[in-house]
C-alpha positions as CSV (number, residue, x, y, z in Angstrom):
1,X,-34.2,13.9,-19.3
2,X,-31.6,11.7,-21.0
3,X,-30.3,14.7,-23.0
4,X,-30.0,16.7,-19.7
5,X,-27.9,13.9,-18.1
6,X,-25.7,13.6,-21.2
7,X,-25.1,17.4,-21.1
8,X,-24.1,17.1,-17.5
9,X,-21.7,14.3,-18.2
10,X,-20.1,16.2,-21.1
11,X,-19.8,19.4,-18.9
12,X,-18.2,17.4,-16.2
13,X,-15.6,15.8,-18.5
14,X,-14.7,19.1,-20.1
15,X,-14.7,20.9,-16.8
16,X,-12.2,18.3,-15.6
17,X,-10.0,18.9,-18.6
18,X,-9.9,22.6,-18.0
19,X,-9.8,22.6,-14.3
20,X,-7.6,19.6,-13.4
21,X,-5.4,18.5,-16.2
22,X,-4.6,21.9,-17.6
23,X,-4.3,23.8,-14.3
24,X,-3.7,20.9,-11.9
25,X,-0.4,19.3,-10.9
26,X,0.9,16.0,-12.4
27,X,2.7,13.5,-10.3
28,X,5.9,14.3,-12.1
29,X,5.6,18.0,-11.3
30,X,4.7,17.2,-7.7
31,X,7.8,15.0,-7.3
32,X,10.1,17.7,-8.7
33,X,8.5,20.3,-6.4
34,X,9.3,17.9,-3.5
35,X,12.9,17.5,-4.7
36,X,13.3,21.3,-4.6
37,X,12.4,21.4,-0.9
38,X,15.6,19.3,-0.2
39,X,18.8,21.3,-0.2
40,X,21.5,19.6,-2.3
41,X,19.1,17.0,-3.8
42,X,20.7,15.1,-6.7
43,X,17.5,14.0,-8.4
44,X,18.3,10.4,-7.8
45,X,15.3,9.9,-5.5
46,X,13.0,11.7,-7.9
47,X,14.2,9.4,-10.7
48,X,13.5,6.3,-8.6
49,X,9.9,7.4,-7.8
50,X,9.3,8.2,-11.4
51,X,10.5,4.7,-12.4
52,X,8.1,3.1,-9.8
53,X,5.3,5.2,-11.3
54,X,6.1,4.0,-14.8
55,X,6.0,0.4,-13.5
56,X,2.6,1.0,-12.0
57,X,1.2,2.3,-15.3
58,X,2.4,-0.9,-17.0
59,X,0.9,-3.1,-14.3
60,X,-2.3,-1.2,-14.5
61,X,-2.5,-1.8,-18.2
62,X,-2.0,-5.6,-17.7
63,X,-4.6,-5.8,-14.9
64,X,-7.0,-3.8,-17.0
65,X,-6.7,-6.1,-20.0
66,X,-6.9,-9.3,-18.0
67,X,-8.3,-12.2,-20.0
68,X,-7.9,-10.3,-23.3
69,X,-4.1,-10.9,-23.1
70,X,-4.2,-14.2,-21.3
71,X,-2.8,-13.1,-17.9
72,X,-5.4,-14.5,-15.6
73,X,-5.1,-17.8,-13.7
74,X,-2.3,-19.5,-11.8
75,X,1.4,-19.4,-12.8
76,X,1.9,-22.9,-11.6
77,X,4.4,-21.8,-9.0
78,X,4.7,-20.8,-5.3
79,X,6.4,-17.9,-3.6
80,X,8.5,-18.2,-0.5
81,X,5.4,-18.1,1.7
82,X,4.0,-21.1,0.0
83,X,1.3,-19.2,-1.7
84,X,0.3,-20.1,-5.3
85,X,1.4,-17.3,-7.6
86,X,-0.9,-15.9,-10.2
87,X,0.4,-15.1,-13.7
88,X,0.0,-11.4,-12.9
89,X,2.0,-11.8,-9.7
90,X,5.0,-12.9,-11.8
91,X,4.4,-10.3,-14.5
92,X,4.0,-7.4,-12.0
93,X,7.2,-8.5,-10.2
94,X,9.1,-8.6,-13.5
95,X,7.7,-5.2,-14.5
96,X,8.8,-3.6,-11.3
97,X,12.4,-5.0,-11.6
98,X,12.8,-4.1,-15.2
99,X,11.5,-0.6,-14.6
100,X,13.8,0.3,-11.7
101,X,17.0,-1.7,-12.1
102,X,18.7,0.1,-15.0
103,X,18.8,3.8,-14.1
104,X,21.3,3.8,-11.3
105,X,18.9,4.9,-8.5
106,X,18.7,1.6,-6.6
107,X,21.4,-0.5,-4.8
108,X,19.2,-3.6,-4.5
109,X,15.5,-4.6,-4.3
110,X,13.4,-7.0,-2.3
111,X,10.0,-8.4,-3.3
112,X,7.3,-10.4,-1.6
113,X,7.5,-12.7,-4.6
114,X,11.3,-13.5,-4.3
115,X,13.1,-15.6,-1.8
116,X,16.1,-13.3,-1.4
117,X,17.1,-9.8,-2.3
118,X,17.6,-8.8,-5.9
119,X,21.1,-7.3,-6.5
120,X,21.4,-4.9,-9.4
121,X,23.0,-6.6,-12.4
122,X,26.7,-5.6,-12.9
123,X,26.0,-3.9,-16.2
124,X,23.9,-1.2,-14.4
125,X,25.2,1.5,-12.0
126,X,24.1,1.2,-8.3
127,X,22.3,3.9,-6.5
128,X,21.8,4.8,-2.8
129,X,18.3,3.5,-2.2
130,X,16.8,0.2,-1.4
131,X,13.4,-0.7,-2.9
132,X,10.9,-3.1,-1.4
133,X,7.6,-4.0,-2.9
134,X,4.5,-6.2,-3.1
135,X,4.0,-6.1,-6.8
136,X,0.4,-7.2,-6.8
137,X,-1.4,-7.0,-3.5
138,X,-4.7,-9.0,-3.3
139,X,-4.0,-11.2,-6.3
140,X,-6.7,-13.6,-5.2
141,X,-9.1,-10.9,-6.5
142,X,-7.7,-11.0,-10.1
143,X,-9.7,-13.8,-11.6
144,X,-13.0,-12.4,-10.3
145,X,-12.2,-8.9,-11.6
146,X,-11.8,-7.4,-8.1
147,X,-9.6,-4.5,-7.2
148,X,-5.9,-5.1,-6.5
149,X,-2.9,-3.0,-5.9
150,X,0.9,-2.5,-5.7
151,X,2.7,-1.5,-2.4
152,X,6.2,-0.1,-2.2
153,X,8.7,1.3,0.3
154,X,12.0,3.1,-0.2
155,X,14.9,3.0,2.3
156,X,18.4,4.5,2.2
157,X,21.2,2.0,1.6
158,X,23.5,2.1,4.7
159,X,26.5,4.4,4.3
160,X,29.5,2.8,2.7
161,X,27.6,-0.3,1.5
162,X,28.2,-1.0,-2.2
163,X,26.8,-4.6,-2.3
164,X,23.8,-4.7,0.0
165,X,22.7,-7.9,1.7
166,X,19.3,-8.8,3.2
167,X,20.6,-7.5,6.6
168,X,20.8,-4.0,5.1
169,X,17.1,-4.0,4.4
170,X,16.1,-4.8,8.0
171,X,15.4,-1.2,9.0
172,X,12.4,-0.1,11.1
173,X,9.5,1.6,9.5
174,X,10.6,5.0,10.9
175,X,13.6,4.8,8.5
176,X,11.5,4.9,5.4
177,X,12.2,7.7,2.9
178,X,9.0,7.1,0.9
179,X,6.0,4.8,0.9
180,X,3.2,4.4,-1.5
181,X,0.6,2.2,-3.1
182,X,-1.3,2.0,-6.4
183,X,-4.9,0.8,-6.6
184,X,-6.1,-0.7,-9.8
185,X,-9.9,-0.3,-9.6
186,X,-12.5,1.6,-11.6
187,X,-9.7,4.2,-12.0
188,X,-6.0,3.7,-11.2
189,X,-4.6,5.8,-8.3
190,X,-1.2,6.2,-6.7
191,X,-1.0,7.4,-3.1
192,X,2.3,8.6,-1.7
193,X,4.1,10.0,1.3
194,X,7.6,11.4,1.5
195,X,7.3,12.0,5.3
196,X,5.3,15.2,5.3
197,X,1.7,14.4,4.4
198,X,-0.1,12.1,2.0
199,X,-1.3,12.9,-1.5
200,X,-3.3,10.9,-4.1
201,X,-3.1,11.0,-7.9
202,X,-5.5,9.6,-10.4
203,X,-4.3,8.2,-13.8
204,X,-5.7,10.1,-16.8
205,X,-5.4,7.3,-19.4
206,X,-6.0,9.7,-22.3
207,X,-2.7,11.5,-21.7
208,X,-0.9,8.9,-19.6
209,X,-0.3,11.1,-16.6
210,X,-1.2,10.8,-12.9
211,X,-2.9,14.0,-11.8
212,X,-3.2,15.3,-8.2
213,X,-6.8,14.7,-7.2
214,X,-6.6,14.0,-3.5
215,X,-4.2,16.5,-1.8
216,X,-3.4,16.3,1.9
217,X,-5.4,13.1,2.6
218,X,-6.5,12.7,6.2
219,X,-7.9,9.7,8.0
220,X,-11.0,10.7,10.0
221,X,-10.3,10.2,13.7
222,X,-13.7,8.5,14.3
223,X,-15.4,5.8,12.2
224,X,-18.3,3.4,12.0
225,X,-16.5,0.8,9.8
226,X,-14.1,-2.0,10.5
227,X,-12.4,-4.5,8.2
228,X,-11.4,-7.9,9.4
229,X,-11.5,-11.5,8.0
230,X,-14.4,-12.8,10.2
231,X,-13.7,-16.4,9.2
232,X,-10.7,-16.3,11.5
233,X,-12.8,-15.4,14.6
234,X,-11.9,-18.6,16.4
235,X,-8.2,-17.6,16.4
236,X,-8.7,-14.0,17.7
237,X,-7.3,-13.0,21.0
238,X,-9.8,-11.7,23.6
239,X,-9.1,-7.9,23.0
240,X,-9.9,-8.2,19.3
241,X,-12.9,-10.4,20.0
242,X,-14.2,-7.8,22.5
243,X,-13.8,-5.0,20.1
244,X,-15.6,-6.7,17.2
245,X,-18.4,-7.9,19.5
246,X,-19.0,-4.4,20.7
247,X,-19.2,-3.2,17.1
248,X,-21.6,-5.9,16.1
249,X,-23.9,-5.0,19.1
250,X,-24.5,-1.6,17.4
251,X,-26.8,1.0,19.0
252,X,-28.0,-1.5,21.6
253,X,-24.4,-2.1,22.8
254,X,-21.9,-0.2,24.8
255,X,-20.7,1.8,21.7
256,X,-24.2,3.2,21.1
257,X,-23.9,3.3,17.4
258,X,-24.1,0.9,14.4
259,X,-21.0,-0.3,12.6
260,X,-20.4,-1.8,9.1
261,X,-17.9,-4.5,8.4
262,X,-15.9,-4.5,5.1
263,X,-13.4,-7.0,3.7
264,X,-11.9,-6.8,0.2
265,X,-8.9,-9.2,0.8
266,X,-6.4,-6.6,-0.6
267,X,-4.6,-4.4,1.9
268,X,-4.0,-1.6,-0.5
269,X,-7.7,-1.3,-1.3
270,X,-8.7,-1.6,2.4
271,X,-6.3,1.2,3.4
272,X,-7.4,3.4,0.5
273,X,-11.0,3.2,1.7
274,X,-9.9,4.1,5.2
275,X,-7.9,7.1,3.9
276,X,-11.0,8.4,2.1
277,X,-13.7,7.8,4.7
278,X,-12.2,6.4,7.9
279,X,-12.2,2.9,9.3
280,X,-10.1,0.3,11.0
281,X,-8.2,-2.5,9.2
282,X,-7.3,-5.5,11.4
283,X,-5.2,-8.6,10.7
284,X,-4.5,-9.3,14.3
285,X,-2.3,-11.8,16.1
286,X,-3.6,-15.3,15.7
287,X,-3.7,-18.3,18.0
288,X,-3.5,-20.6,15.1
289,X,-0.3,-22.5,15.0
290,X,0.1,-22.1,11.2
291,X,-0.4,-18.3,11.3
292,X,2.2,-17.6,14.0
293,X,2.4,-14.0,15.2
294,X,0.7,-12.5,12.2
295,X,-0.3,-12.9,8.5
296,X,0.9,-9.8,6.7
297,X,4.6,-9.0,5.8
298,X,6.2,-6.3,7.8
299,X,8.6,-5.1,5.1
300,X,6.4,-5.2,2.0
301,X,2.9,-4.4,3.4
302,X,2.7,-3.3,7.0
303,X,5.5,-0.8,7.3
304,X,4.7,1.2,4.1
305,X,1.0,1.2,4.9
306,X,1.7,2.2,8.5
307,X,3.9,5.1,7.3
308,X,1.0,6.4,5.0
309,X,-1.6,6.0,7.7
310,X,0.4,7.8,10.3
311,X,1.3,10.6,7.9
312,X,-2.5,11.0,7.3
313,X,-3.2,11.4,11.0
314,X,-4.1,7.8,11.7
315,X,-2.5,5.2,13.9
316,X,-0.9,1.8,13.4
317,X,-0.1,-0.8,16.0
318,X,0.4,-4.5,16.5
319,X,-2.0,-4.1,19.4
320,X,0.9,-3.9,21.8
321,X,3.4,-1.6,20.2
322,X,3.8,0.9,17.4
323,X,4.4,-0.9,14.1
324,X,6.9,1.7,12.8
325,X,9.2,1.1,15.7
326,X,9.5,-2.6,15.2
327,X,13.0,-3.8,14.5
328,X,12.7,-6.3,11.6
329,X,14.2,-9.7,12.1
330,X,13.8,-11.2,8.7
331,X,13.1,-10.2,5.1
332,X,9.7,-12.0,5.0
333,X,8.7,-11.5,8.7
334,X,5.0,-11.5,9.4
335,X,3.4,-9.3,12.1
336,X,-0.1,-8.5,13.3
337,X,-1.5,-5.1,12.4
338,X,-4.3,-2.8,13.5
339,X,-4.4,0.5,11.7
340,X,-6.7,3.3,10.7
341,X,-8.8,5.9,12.5
342,X,-6.9,7.0,15.6
343,X,-9.6,6.9,18.2
344,X,-10.6,3.4,17.3
345,X,-7.1,2.0,17.1
346,X,-6.4,3.6,20.5
347,X,-9.4,1.8,21.9
348,X,-8.2,-1.5,20.6
349,X,-4.7,-0.9,22.0
350,X,-6.3,-0.1,25.4
351,X,-8.1,-3.4,25.3
352,X,-4.8,-5.2,24.7
353,X,-3.2,-3.4,27.6
354,X,-6.1,-4.3,29.9
355,X,-5.4,-8.0,29.2
């Protein structure tokens, strides 16, 4: 029996090599094909995305090695939100900057881990794009060997602006040119949208290339899963409390079916699961004074993930309005978010509208 299993594994591996790596499309090829769809494209955007992909490979390698290279634990510092930074937070932030600042594709960057924007050093040419990123999403999972990710968003630098300020980044989600995330789990994946669909790529470590493995990803409209931090229940508004209670009631309740609850504490990982099998992710408005309007950052997390979810047929809302239409007020603004399977998000929005 063991020999049969081994033969099946070997056949699967070599079948993958022949069918996917040799005949499939790499992420680099995919980006170039996307570039060819745009008349007069200069290749600058393609270069930027490739630089981000390179950064994700380097971060993946650091996450994968963990304690072997001494990158676990606290960095002994805090970011602008007052959160304790992990060593890998700082490393990932530095990797993203170093990978993208030099090539002349970016005019400036902004990161969840930095107080203000990062202007491109004078020795490098400036490009026409603005890059925003959460270099290591879910970093509280690092020391327990849980899955983490990287989230990024690309905006156009306003016309005629050669030295961008923070105000130039404050564009609504509908202005995004590209959004994506990487998940560093059992395998490393990058999921991207350029505004016409969502595609997923898996890193083949043997050859160092991301390969298209999940074309045209779609969020199922219906679901029996929801993700929320239940420890905050006492701070939920009535519409969210109503929805969760109905899910918890299962077949005996008004929904007439059982639900499962999930919580990974990493938005990239939560959204990835929803893309693959449906679900709803909720970090709703809180009545807690310290939490304010919301927990997650509009520019670095909520906007890019909302772009991806909408492009995959899902829906993203604060509960009261479409996330992608929000006009940002600050670089590190926090907002509530409810996103995922369209029919479930619409139900939660209706509960908010009902009061």
